[in-house]
C-alpha positions as CSV (number, residue, x, y, z in Angstrom):
1,X,-9.3,-123.5,12.9
2,X,-8.8,-121.9,9.5
3,X,-6.3,-119.0,9.2
4,X,-6.7,-116.2,6.7
5,X,-3.7,-114.4,5.4
6,X,-4.3,-110.6,5.1
7,X,-2.9,-108.5,2.4
8,X,-1.2,-105.1,3.1
9,X,-4.5,-103.2,2.7
10,X,-6.8,-105.5,4.6
11,X,-7.8,-105.5,8.3
12,X,-9.8,-107.5,10.8
13,X,-12.3,-106.0,13.2
14,X,-11.0,-107.3,16.5
15,X,-14.1,-106.4,18.4
16,X,-16.4,-108.6,16.4
17,X,-14.4,-111.0,14.3
18,X,-12.1,-112.5,17.0
19,X,-12.9,-114.6,20.1
20,X,-10.8,-115.5,23.1
21,X,-7.9,-113.7,24.7
22,X,-5.7,-111.6,22.4
23,X,-1.9,-111.4,23.1
24,X,-0.3,-108.0,23.7
25,X,0.8,-106.6,20.3
26,X,4.4,-105.6,19.7
27,X,5.0,-102.4,21.6
28,X,1.8,-102.8,23.6
29,X,1.3,-102.1,27.3
30,X,-1.3,-104.7,28.3
31,X,-3.2,-101.9,30.1
32,X,-7.0,-102.1,30.4
33,X,-9.3,-99.3,29.8
34,X,-9.9,-98.8,33.5
35,X,-6.2,-97.9,34.0
36,X,-5.6,-94.6,35.8
37,X,-2.4,-92.8,34.7
38,X,0.3,-93.9,37.0
39,X,1.1,-97.1,38.8
40,X,2.2,-97.6,42.4
41,X,4.4,-94.8,43.6
42,X,4.0,-92.7,40.5
43,X,2.8,-89.2,39.6
44,X,-0.9,-89.1,38.6
45,X,-1.2,-85.4,37.9
46,X,0.5,-82.0,38.3
47,X,-1.2,-78.6,38.6
48,X,0.1,-75.1,39.2
49,X,-1.0,-71.5,39.6
50,X,1.2,-68.4,39.1
51,X,0.4,-65.0,40.4
52,X,2.4,-61.7,40.2
53,X,0.6,-58.9,42.0
54,X,2.5,-57.4,44.9
55,X,0.5,-57.1,48.2
56,X,1.7,-55.4,51.3
57,X,0.4,-55.3,54.9
58,X,1.3,-54.2,58.4
59,X,-1.5,-56.4,59.8
60,X,-0.7,-59.4,62.1
61,X,-3.9,-61.0,60.9
62,X,-4.0,-63.4,58.0
63,X,-4.4,-61.8,54.5
64,X,-5.2,-63.7,51.3
65,X,-2.2,-63.6,49.0
66,X,-4.2,-64.1,45.8
67,X,-2.5,-67.5,45.3
68,X,-5.4,-70.0,45.3
69,X,-5.7,-73.3,43.5
70,X,-8.8,-75.6,43.1
71,X,-7.8,-79.3,42.9
72,X,-9.7,-82.4,42.1
73,X,-7.9,-85.7,42.8
74,X,-8.1,-88.4,40.1
75,X,-7.7,-91.3,42.5
76,X,-9.1,-91.8,46.0
77,X,-5.9,-93.4,47.3
78,X,-3.4,-90.7,46.6
79,X,-1.2,-88.2,48.3
80,X,-1.0,-84.6,47.3
81,X,2.3,-82.8,47.7
82,X,1.9,-79.0,47.8
83,X,4.7,-76.5,47.5
84,X,4.8,-72.8,47.0
85,X,7.5,-70.2,46.2
86,X,7.3,-66.4,46.4
87,X,9.6,-63.5,46.7
88,X,8.7,-61.5,49.9
89,X,10.3,-58.5,51.6
90,X,10.1,-56.5,54.8
91,X,10.6,-52.8,55.3
92,X,12.6,-53.4,58.5
93,X,14.2,-56.3,60.4
94,X,11.1,-58.5,61.0
95,X,9.4,-61.5,59.8
96,X,6.5,-62.6,57.5
97,X,4.1,-65.3,58.5
98,X,2.8,-67.7,55.8
99,X,0.3,-70.5,55.9
100,X,-1.3,-73.1,53.7
101,X,-5.1,-73.0,54.1
102,X,-7.2,-76.0,52.9
103,X,-10.9,-75.2,52.5
104,X,-10.7,-72.6,55.2
105,X,-8.6,-74.6,57.7
106,X,-4.9,-73.9,58.3
107,X,-2.7,-76.9,57.4
108,X,0.7,-75.5,58.0
109,X,2.0,-72.1,59.1
110,X,5.5,-70.8,59.6
111,X,7.5,-67.6,60.1
112,X,10.4,-66.5,57.9
113,X,12.7,-63.8,59.2
114,X,13.8,-61.1,56.8
115,X,16.9,-59.0,57.3
116,X,16.0,-55.4,56.3
117,X,14.7,-55.5,52.7
118,X,16.3,-58.7,51.5
119,X,14.0,-60.8,49.3
120,X,13.8,-64.5,49.9
121,X,12.0,-67.4,48.4
122,X,10.4,-69.8,50.9
123,X,9.9,-73.3,49.6
124,X,8.0,-75.2,52.2
125,X,5.6,-78.1,51.6
126,X,2.6,-79.9,53.0
127,X,1.2,-83.3,52.2
128,X,-2.5,-84.0,52.1
129,X,-3.7,-87.7,52.4
130,X,-7.2,-88.1,51.0
131,X,-9.6,-90.9,50.5
132,X,-11.8,-88.9,48.1
133,X,-11.9,-87.6,44.6
134,X,-13.9,-84.5,45.8
135,X,-12.5,-81.1,44.7
136,X,-10.9,-78.9,47.4
137,X,-9.2,-75.5,47.5
138,X,-5.7,-74.6,48.7
139,X,-4.6,-71.0,49.2
140,X,-1.7,-69.2,50.7
141,X,-2.2,-66.5,53.3
142,X,0.4,-64.1,54.8
143,X,0.7,-61.7,57.7
144,X,3.3,-59.4,59.4
145,X,4.9,-61.1,62.3
146,X,5.3,-57.9,64.5
147,X,3.3,-55.2,62.6
148,X,6.0,-54.0,60.3
149,X,5.4,-53.7,56.6
150,X,5.7,-57.0,54.7
151,X,5.2,-57.6,51.0
152,X,4.1,-60.8,49.2
153,X,5.2,-61.0,45.6
154,X,7.7,-58.3,46.2
155,X,8.3,-56.1,43.1
156,X,5.5,-57.9,41.3
157,X,7.6,-61.1,41.1
158,X,5.8,-64.4,40.4
159,X,4.7,-66.7,43.1
160,X,3.8,-70.3,42.2
161,X,1.6,-72.8,44.0
162,X,1.9,-76.4,42.8
163,X,0.4,-79.7,43.6
164,X,1.6,-83.2,42.5
165,X,-0.8,-86.1,43.0
166,X,1.0,-89.4,43.8
167,X,-0.5,-92.8,43.7
168,X,0.7,-95.3,46.3
169,X,2.7,-94.6,49.4
170,X,4.5,-91.4,49.9
């Protein structure tokens, strides 16, 4: 096989002028074009939504908080780790109920007790295990525990809903 020495301003079209398997170049990764960002047990994507409109209610029925995020998984064998944070307050000694809602179905609900008007930041999570790359919607709802006034995004503070998609086991 004949070798040709290239000068500093010459190049070879690797797609048409070279046959066989090419070695990985210096600094290369040996990844194929079908590679999805992330290997086993790694982050594939991160997405968040911020919202800062205060909403108050005395209702014990679920209310939409305004915190809603549409999410489309990049891989079918991934886990989605959802978290949210918000400042909430209560006009008396009571509690606020909060829940994750996935496409209209409650995935996790809890009650946080508030001492008078203290503002707190809940930081719960839920994990969704999917076998699909179909888009779905997650939203946060809230309600008063006992009919007293509760506020979501107290004093127009920011709430944040985040999702991290992991590839591999969780």
